[in-house]
C-alpha positions in Angstrom: -8.6 -93.2 86.4 -7.3 -96.4 87.8 -8.7 -97.8 84.2 -6.6 -95.9 82.1 -3.3 -95.9 84.4 -3.5 -99.8 84.7 -4.3 -99.8 80.5 -1.1 -97.6 79.8 0.6 -99.7 82.1 -0.1 -103.1 80.8 0.4 -101.4 77.3 4.0 -100.6 77.7 4.7 -103.8 79.3 3.7 -105.9 76.3 5.3 -103.2 73.9 8.7 -104.0 75.6 8.1 -108.0 75.8 7.1 -108.3 72.0 10.4 -106.2 71.5 12.3 -107.9 73.1 11.2 -111.5 72.1 11.6 -110.1 68.6 15.5 -109.4 69.5 15.6 -112.7 70.3 14.0 -114.3 68.1 15.8 -112.5 64.9 19.0 -113.9 66.0 17.8 -117.3 65.4 15.7 -116.4 62.3 16.5 -113.2 60.4 20.7 -113.1 61.3 21.4 -116.5 61.9 22.8 -116.8 58.3 25.3 -114.2 56.8 26.8 -114.2 53.7 31.0 -115.1 55.0 31.8 -112.3 52.3 29.8 -110.0 55.0 32.1 -110.5 57.9 31.8 -106.7 58.7 27.8 -107.0 58.9 28.5 -110.3 60.7 29.8 -108.4 63.5 28.2 -105.4 63.6 25.2 -107.3 64.3 26.7 -109.4 67.1 27.6 -106.4 68.6 24.4 -104.5 68.4 22.0 -107.2 69.3 23.2 -107.6 72.8 22.9 -104.3 73.4 19.5 -103.8 72.0 18.6 -106.7 74.4 20.2 -105.6 77.7 18.0 -102.1 77.0 14.9 -104.1 76.0 15.2 -106.4 79.8 15.9 -103.3 81.6 12.7 -101.4 80.1 11.4 -104.6 80.9 12.3 -105.0 84.6 10.4 -101.5 84.8 7.7 -102.4 83.3 7.2 -105.5 85.7 7.8 -103.3 88.7 5.3 -101.2 87.4 2.6 -103.6 87.2 3.4 -104.5 90.6 3.1 -101.3 91.8 -0.7 -101.7 90.0 -1.3 -104.7 91.4 -0.2 -103.4 94.6 -2.7 -100.7 94.5 -5.1 -102.7 93.8 -4.5 -105.6 96.3 -4.1 -102.4 99.2 -5.8 -102.7 102.7 -6.0 -99.0 104.0 -6.2 -100.4 107.6 -2.7 -102.3 107.1 1.0 -100.4 106.1 1.8 -100.6 102.7 5.3 -103.1 103.9 2.7 -105.6 104.9 0.5 -105.4 101.7 3.2 -105.4 99.7 4.9 -109.0 101.6 1.5 -110.9 101.8 1.1 -109.7 97.7 4.8 -111.5 96.7 4.6 -114.0 99.6 1.0 -115.5 99.8 -0.5 -114.9 96.1 0.2 -116.9 92.9 0.1 -113.6 91.2 2.9 -112.6 93.2 5.2 -115.7 93.2 4.7 -115.6 89.5 6.1 -111.7 89.5 9.1 -112.9 91.9 10.0 -116.2 89.1 9.3 -114.0 86.3 11.8 -111.3 87.5 14.0 -113.9 88.4 14.7 -115.5 84.9 14.9 -111.6 83.3 17.2 -111.1 85.9 19.6 -113.8 84.6 19.0 -113.3 80.9 20.3 -109.7 81.7 23.3 -110.8 83.8 24.3 -113.5 81.2 24.3 -111.3 78.3 26.1 -108.3 80.3 28.8 -111.1 81.3 28.9 -113.3 78.1 27.3 -111.3 74.9 26.2 -113.3 72.3 28.0 -116.6 73.9 25.0 -116.4 76.4 22.5 -115.7 73.6 20.9 -119.6 73.9 20.1 -119.4 77.8 18.8 -115.6 77.5 16.4 -117.0 75.0 15.3 -119.6 77.5 15.0 -117.1 80.3 13.0 -114.9 77.7 10.8 -117.4 76.8 10.3 -118.3 80.5 9.4 -114.9 81.5 6.9 -114.2 78.3 4.3 -116.9 79.8 3.8 -114.7 82.6 0.6 -112.8 80.6 -0.9 -116.1 80.3 -0.3 -117.5 83.9 -1.6 -114.4 85.8 -4.2 -113.2 83.5 -7.4 -114.8 81.9 -6.0 -117.8 80.5 -5.5 -119.3 83.7 -8.9 -118.9 85.1 -10.6 -120.9 82.6 -11.5 -124.0 84.2 -11.6 -127.3 82.5 -9.5 -125.7 79.4 -6.8 -124.2 81.4 -4.3 -126.2 79.6 -5.3 -125.3 76.2 -6.0 -121.8 77.0 -2.8 -121.2 78.7 -0.9 -122.7 75.4 -2.7 -120.5 73.4 -2.0 -117.9 74.9 1.6 -118.6 75.5 2.0 -119.0 71.4 0.3 -116.0 71.2 2.5 -113.9 72.8 5.4 -115.5 71.6 4.1 -115.3 67.8 3.4 -111.5 67.8 7.2 -111.1 69.4 8.3 -113.6 66.3 6.3 -111.2 63.7 6.0 -107.6 64.9 8.9 -107.7 67.4 11.6 -109.1 64.7 10.2 -106.0 62.1 10.9 -103.6 64.9 14.4 -105.2 65.6 15.1 -104.9 62.0 13.8 -101.6 61.6 16.2 -100.3 64.1 19.2 -102.2 63.4 18.7 -100.5 59.9 19.0 -97.5 61.2 21.8 -98.2 63.7 23.8 -99.3 60.9 23.0 -96.2 58.8 24.3 -93.7 61.4 27.2 -95.6 61.8 27.8 -96.0 58.2 25.9 -93.3 56.2 28.2 -94.2 53.1 26.6 -98.3 53.0 23.0 -99.2 51.6 20.2 -99.9 53.8 20.1 -103.5 55.5 16.6 -103.8 54.7 16.8 -105.0 51.2 19.5 -107.8 52.7 17.4 -109.3 55.2 13.2 -108.4 54.3 13.2 -111.1 52.1 14.0 -113.4 54.7 11.8 -111.6 57.1 8.8 -112.4 54.9 9.4 -116.2 54.5 9.7 -116.4 58.7 6.3 -113.8 59.1 4.3 -116.4 56.4 5.1 -118.9 59.8 4.7 -116.2 62.7 1.3 -114.8 61.4 -0.6 -118.2 61.0 0.6 -119.1 64.9 -0.4 -115.8 65.9 -4.2 -116.2 63.9 -4.5 -119.5 65.4 -3.7 -118.9 68.9 -6.0 -116.0 69.2 -9.0 -117.9 67.5 -8.5 -120.1 70.3 -8.2 -118.1 72.8 -11.4 -116.4 71.6 -13.5 -119.3 71.6 -12.5 -119.6 74.8 -12.9 -116.4 76.6 -16.7 -115.8 74.7 -19.4 -117.5 75.6 -21.0 -116.9 71.8 -20.3 -114.5 68.8 -22.9 -112.1 70.1 -20.3 -111.4 73.0 -18.5 -109.6 70.4 -21.3 -106.9 70.1 -23.3 -107.0 72.9 -20.6 -106.9 75.6 -17.9 -104.5 77.1 -15.3 -107.0 76.7 -16.4 -108.2 73.5 -16.5 -104.8 71.4 -12.9 -104.2 72.6 -12.2 -107.4 71.1 -13.8 -106.9 67.7 -12.2 -103.6 67.5 -9.1 -105.3 68.1 -9.7 -108.2 65.4 -10.6 -105.5 62.8 -6.8 -103.2 63.8 -5.2 -106.8 63.7 -6.6 -107.8 59.8 -5.4 -104.4 58.7 -2.5 -104.7 60.2 -2.0 -108.2 58.8 -3.3 -106.8 55.2 -0.4 -104.2 55.2 2.0 -107.3 56.4 0.7 -109.5 53.4 0.8 -106.4 50.9 4.8 -105.7 52.0 5.2 -109.4 51.6 4.0 -109.4 48.1 5.8 -106.5 47.1 9.1 -107.6 48.5 8.5 -111.4 46.3 7.8 -108.8 43.3 11.2 -107.6 44.0 9.7 -104.1 45.1 12.9 -103.4 47.2 15.1 -104.0 44.2 13.6 -100.4 42.6 15.5 -98.3 44.5 12.3 -96.9 46.4 13.3 -98.5 49.9 11.7 -95.7 51.2 8.0 -96.1 50.7 8.9 -100.0 51.7 9.9 -98.8 54.6 6.9 -96.3 55.3 4.7 -99.4 54.9 6.7 -100.9 57.6 6.6 -98.4 59.8 2.2 -97.9 59.7 2.7 -102.0 60.2 4.2 -101.2 63.3 2.3 -98.2 64.6 -1.2 -99.9 64.7 0.6 -103.0 65.8 1.0 -100.8 68.9 -2.9 -99.5 69.4 -3.6 -103.5 68.9 -1.2 -103.9 71.8 -2.9 -101.4 73.7 -6.7 -102.7 73.1 -4.9 -106.1 74.6 -4.2 -104.1 77.5 -7.8 -102.6 78.0 -9.0 -106.0 77.3 -7.1 -107.8 79.9 -8.7 -105.2 82.6 -12.0 -107.0 82.4 -14.2 -110.2 82.8 -14.1 -112.1 79.7 -18.0 -113.0 79.2 -17.1 -116.7 79.2 -15.9 -116.9 82.4 -19.1 -115.2 83.8 -21.1 -118.0 82.0 -18.6 -120.5 83.2 -21.3 -122.9 84.5 -24.0 -123.0 81.8 -23.7 -126.0 80.0 -21.3 -126.4 76.5 -23.8 -125.5 73.4 -23.0 -128.3 70.5 -22.0 -124.8 68.5 -19.2 -123.7 71.1 -18.3 -127.4 71.5 -17.3 -127.8 67.9 -15.5 -124.5 67.7 -13.2 -125.7 70.4 -12.7 -128.8 69.0 -11.9 -127.3 66.2 -9.6 -125.2 68.3 -7.6 -127.9 69.7 -7.1 -129.2 66.6 -5.4 -126.4 65.0 -3.5 -126.3 68.4 -2.1 -129.1 67.9 -1.3 -128.4 63.9 0.5 -125.8 65.4 2.6 -127.4 67.8 3.3 -130.3 65.5 4.3 -127.6 62.4 6.6 -125.8 64.7 8.4 -128.7 66.1 8.8 -129.5 62.0 10.2 -126.2 61.2 12.8 -125.8 64.5 14.0 -129.7 63.3 14.0 -128.2 59.9 16.2 -125.3 60.7 18.3 -127.2 62.6 19.6 -129.3 60.0 19.8 -126.1 57.9 22.4 -124.8 59.9 24.2 -127.8 60.5 24.2 -128.7 56.3 25.6 -125.2 56.6 28.3 -125.6 59.5 29.5 -128.6 57.7 29.8 -127.6 54.4 32.2 -124.4 56.0 
């Protein structure tokens, strides 16, 4: 019963975290450049995004409180009062310190967005990105000896990439519903922004895959663990569903590039996107189940590293630095594009 409660709570936390990251990233990617003749659309998005972020942060705070209750229950000493256990957990454990720090940055982002709206978006972005590091620093990645820097970096990048891809997609769908509810006579926003999302997804998806491969190579002691350990079987199912989600995303991307969204059949495209998001939620649920167990690679931490796993990890390190360099180049290119746009205006 405890496993079910912990898994559902973690799933709720991951779900909200990915969505909030998607809202934050959407402003810098999908909605960063809107045509000057779409002034009403620009004002609409600038009014909706802060509200979505604020509601998401409220739910994220609630999920953090639920995580604390789960951790306190596991930490509980029946011979000590609840208040004493809570104080010991918060004051004298690394998990408690990380939890308090994460809650503090979320609170800062919430206050800034409430007081300043879009003008505080940059500060809120930094706070939320810092808060999104909590799963890595409080989970399996922090328990890896020798390669903790790689494991932590891969996990952080994995969470950010999931938010950039699936969170942004969910944000686009929700904003489109708000748009059509407020302006029933206007067309859907999907045809306007789906091409841009498709382009950015070609960046987020590889980052998600590479960081996942790196984490898997660290948390497993061998390929056999995927079939002969409980952790590995759940991970294997997660990989299969993740491949299905990426396949749907690739199919949608191909349809968009072929002008599918311009043929008037937006309903079918929305249906495919909805399927992608629903299956992605199952992937998040499996992730929540995985963090409840102990990876086989951690159990074999004292064993000597074989040449096969050594090569896998070396390739993982190379891919990691490639992703970091590619991301920095991409951000610099976006900065130059925005600068040239403002100069032309």
